[in-house]
C-alpha atoms as a printed R data frame, in Angstrom:
    type eleno elety resid chain resno       x       y       z
1   ATOM     1    CA   MET     A     1 131.137  -7.147 -20.139
2   ATOM     2    CA   SER     A     2 129.131  -7.028 -23.397
3   ATOM     3    CA   ALA     A     3 132.213  -8.406 -25.334
4   ATOM     4    CA   CYS     A     4 132.340 -11.371 -22.809
5   ATOM     5    CA   ASN     A     5 128.482 -12.047 -23.146
6   ATOM     6    CA   ARG     A     6 127.864 -11.395 -26.840
7   ATOM     7    CA   ASP     A     7 126.754 -14.913 -27.492
8   ATOM     8    CA   LEU     A     8 124.119 -14.921 -24.766
9   ATOM     9    CA   ASN     A     9 120.457 -14.213 -25.459
10  ATOM    10    CA   ARG     A    10 118.385 -11.960 -23.178
11  ATOM    11    CA   PHE     A    11 117.112 -14.792 -21.079
12  ATOM    12    CA   GLN     A    12 120.614 -16.180 -20.389
13  ATOM    13    CA   LEU     A    13 122.070 -12.703 -19.766
14  ATOM    14    CA   ARG     A    14 119.355 -12.064 -17.365
15  ATOM    15    CA   HIS     A    15 119.881 -15.199 -15.317
16  ATOM    16    CA   MET     A    16 123.754 -14.536 -15.354
17  ATOM    17    CA   ARG     A    17 123.163 -11.086 -14.025
18  ATOM    18    CA   LEU     A    18 120.897 -12.314 -11.197
19  ATOM    19    CA   VAL     A    19 123.594 -15.000 -10.183
20  ATOM    20    CA   GLY     A    20 126.173 -12.165 -10.186
21  ATOM    21    CA   ALA     A    21 123.882 -10.044  -7.938
22  ATOM    22    CA   MET     A    22 123.566 -13.044  -5.523
23  ATOM    23    CA   LEU     A    23 127.226 -13.582  -5.510
24  ATOM    24    CA   ALA     A    24 127.722  -9.724  -4.682
25  ATOM    25    CA   CYS     A    25 125.077  -9.967  -1.879
26  ATOM    26    CA   SER     A    26 126.925 -13.186  -0.550
27  ATOM    27    CA   VAL     A    27 130.333 -11.399  -0.536
28  ATOM    28    CA   ALA     A    28 128.863  -8.267   1.188
29  ATOM    29    CA   ILE     A    29 127.247 -10.416   3.831
30  ATOM    30    CA   THR     A    30 130.161 -12.753   4.481
31  ATOM    31    CA   SER     A    31 132.571 -10.007   4.572
32  ATOM    32    CA   GLY     A    32 130.464  -7.961   6.897
33  ATOM    33    CA   VAL     A    33 129.523 -10.717   9.371
34  ATOM    34    CA   PRO     A    34 132.927 -11.417  10.714
35  ATOM    35    CA   ALA     A    35 133.610  -7.776  11.272
36  ATOM    36    CA   LEU     A    36 130.392  -7.428  13.151
37  ATOM    37    CA   SER     A    37 130.910 -10.445  15.309
38  ATOM    38    CA   GLY     A    38 134.550  -9.739  15.995
39  ATOM    39    CA   ARG     A    39 133.721  -6.503  17.905
40  ATOM    40    CA   GLN     A    40 131.435  -8.058  20.511
41  ATOM    41    CA   GLU     A    41 129.953 -11.358  21.749
42  ATOM    42    CA   LEU     A    42 126.743 -11.990  19.898
43  ATOM    43    CA   SER     A    43 123.691 -13.817  21.336
44  ATOM    44    CA   ASN     A    44 122.575 -16.999  19.985
45  ATOM    45    CA   SER     A    45 119.567 -15.455  18.382
46  ATOM    46    CA   THR     A    46 121.601 -12.858  16.767
47  ATOM    47    CA   GLN     A    47 124.037 -15.551  15.478
48  ATOM    48    CA   LEU     A    48 121.022 -17.496  14.110
49  ATOM    49    CA   ILE     A    49 119.627 -14.484  12.277
50  ATOM    50    CA   LEU     A    50 123.111 -13.671  10.780
51  ATOM    51    CA   GLY     A    51 123.326 -17.393   9.559
52  ATOM    52    CA   LEU     A    52 119.903 -17.157   7.993
53  ATOM    53    CA   LEU     A    53 120.883 -13.876   6.349
54  ATOM    54    CA   ALA     A    54 124.133 -15.538   5.002
55  ATOM    55    CA   ALA     A    55 121.999 -18.427   3.520
56  ATOM    56    CA   GLY     A    56 119.709 -15.963   1.700
57  ATOM    57    CA   PRO     A    57 121.892 -15.379  -1.394
58  ATOM    58    CA   ILE     A    58 122.632 -19.263  -1.623
59  ATOM    59    CA   ILE     A    59 118.799 -19.895  -1.755
60  ATOM    60    CA   GLY     A    60 118.309 -17.202  -4.132
61  ATOM    61    CA   THR     A    61 120.984 -18.602  -6.395
62  ATOM    62    CA   MET     A    62 119.361 -22.026  -6.262
63  ATOM    63    CA   ILE     A    63 116.140 -20.497  -7.297
64  ATOM    64    CA   VAL     A    64 117.664 -18.500 -10.196
65  ATOM    65    CA   ILE     A    65 119.499 -21.668 -11.440
66  ATOM    66    CA   ALA     A    66 116.300 -23.701 -11.244
67  ATOM    67    CA   ARG     A    67 114.341 -21.063 -13.171
68  ATOM    68    CA   TYR     A    68 117.147 -20.899 -15.840
69  ATOM    69    CA   LEU     A    69 117.210 -24.785 -16.242
70  ATOM    70    CA   ARG     A    70 113.348 -24.852 -16.456
71  ATOM    71    CA   GLY     A    71 113.291 -22.095 -19.041
72  ATOM    72    CA   GLU     A    72 116.269 -23.103 -21.188
73  ATOM    73    CA   THR     A    73 115.029 -24.892 -24.405
74  ATOM    74    CA   ASP     A    74 118.340 -25.932 -25.759
75  ATOM    75    CA   GLU     A    75 119.021 -29.367 -24.302
76  ATOM    76    CA   TYR     A    76 122.753 -29.116 -25.039
77  ATOM    77    CA   LEU     A    77 123.063 -25.782 -22.936
78  ATOM    78    CA   ARG     A    78 121.191 -27.307 -20.226
79  ATOM    79    CA   SER     A    79 123.388 -30.251 -20.060
80  ATOM    80    CA   LEU     A    80 126.547 -27.971 -20.018
81  ATOM    81    CA   VAL     A    81 125.077 -25.978 -17.064
82  ATOM    82    CA   VAL     A    82 124.239 -28.941 -15.190
83  ATOM    83    CA   ARG     A    83 127.773 -30.256 -15.621
84  ATOM    84    CA   SER     A    84 129.161 -26.886 -14.679
85  ATOM    85    CA   ILE     A    85 127.127 -26.917 -11.447
86  ATOM    86    CA   LEU     A    86 128.392 -30.354 -10.710
87  ATOM    87    CA   TRP     A    87 131.934 -29.132 -11.149
88  ATOM    88    CA   GLY     A    88 131.205 -26.131  -8.835
89  ATOM    89    CA   PHE     A    89 129.699 -28.297  -6.198
90  ATOM    90    CA   GLY     A    90 132.588 -30.775  -6.319
91  ATOM    91    CA   VAL     A    91 135.151 -27.992  -5.807
92  ATOM    92    CA   VAL     A    92 133.214 -26.537  -2.808
93  ATOM    93    CA   MET     A    93 133.100 -30.054  -1.342
94  ATOM    94    CA   VAL     A    94 136.846 -30.622  -1.636
95  ATOM    95    CA   SER     A    95 137.728 -27.044  -0.463
96  ATOM    96    CA   ASP     A    96 135.284 -27.481   2.478
97  ATOM    97    CA   THR     A    97 136.988 -30.737   3.481
98  ATOM    98    CA   LEU     A    98 140.521 -29.245   3.204
99  ATOM    99    CA   ILE     A    99 139.600 -26.196   5.208
100 ATOM   100    CA   GLY     A   100 137.674 -28.227   7.761
101 ATOM   101    CA   ALA     A   101 140.736 -30.374   8.281
102 ATOM   102    CA   ILE     A   102 143.141 -27.372   8.627
103 ATOM   103    CA   VAL     A   103 140.861 -25.828  10.988
104 ATOM   104    CA   GLU     A   104 140.301 -29.025  13.043
105 ATOM   105    CA   TYR     A   105 143.941 -29.750  13.493
106 ATOM   106    CA   HIS     A   106 145.339 -26.055  13.460
107 ATOM   107    CA   PRO     A   107 142.715 -23.997  15.138
108 ATOM   108    CA   HIS     A   108 144.897 -20.850  14.996
109 ATOM   109    CA   HIS     A   109 144.215 -20.795  11.195
110 ATOM   110    CA   ALA     A   110 140.474 -20.666  11.869
111 ATOM   111    CA   PRO     A   111 139.536 -17.231  10.364
112 ATOM   112    CA   PHE     A   112 138.992 -18.436   6.777
113 ATOM   113    CA   GLY     A   113 135.454 -16.910   6.432
114 ATOM   114    CA   LEU     A   114 132.536 -18.162   4.431
115 ATOM   115    CA   PHE     A   115 133.642 -18.567   0.795
116 ATOM   116    CA   ASN     A   116 131.324 -21.502  -0.175
117 ATOM   117    CA   MET     A   117 129.026 -19.399  -2.509
118 ATOM   118    CA   ASP     A   118 132.043 -17.526  -3.972
119 ATOM   119    CA   ILE     A   119 133.821 -20.767  -4.751
120 ATOM   120    CA   PHE     A   120 130.741 -22.452  -6.222
121 ATOM   121    CA   VAL     A   121 129.879 -19.568  -8.499
122 ATOM   122    CA   VAL     A   122 133.303 -18.756  -9.803
123 ATOM   123    CA   THR     A   123 134.186 -22.394 -10.394
124 ATOM   124    CA   SER     A   124 130.840 -23.080 -12.069
125 ATOM   125    CA   MET     A   125 131.424 -20.110 -14.318
126 ATOM   126    CA   ILE     A   126 134.905 -21.277 -15.147
127 ATOM   127    CA   ALA     A   127 133.754 -24.822 -15.846
128 ATOM   128    CA   LEU     A   128 130.998 -23.545 -18.126
129 ATOM   129    CA   ARG     A   129 133.442 -21.364 -20.047
130 ATOM   130    CA   ILE     A   130 135.979 -24.251 -20.420
131 ATOM   131    CA   GLN     A   131 133.184 -26.591 -21.687
132 ATOM   132    CA   LEU     A   132 132.092 -24.076 -24.249
133 ATOM   133    CA   TRP     A   133 135.603 -23.363 -25.287
134 ATOM   134    CA   ARG     A   134 136.411 -27.172 -25.666
135 ATOM   135    CA   ASP     A   135 133.274 -27.874 -27.637
136 ATOM   136    CA   ARG     A   136 133.890 -25.249 -30.233
């Protein structure tokens, strides 16, 4: 991990670790909720609580990214991060549209799970790495 992040300062590394922690929480929650709901029929209030619980890491990630953008002093890096976030959001929108169409027209393929946060973070990180590599 340190070889991958050798160019990051402490501020950037801290925020990257926080986003990684939020991603791990999201994976744990989204993989645990279908297993819990598959065993029994859940009440509406329990489903609402599970939905709010699944939204927690997403809200946390938004706060971490906002804090990073507010604290980053290098305008070039801030621009790269914003472009990476836009790429991540775009991939999430395309994948949601594709998965929504598949589930709408082929309901037997419904158990996809909730992968929005995972797709967003991974594609944003990949887009940032590609931009940094391209601009060297």
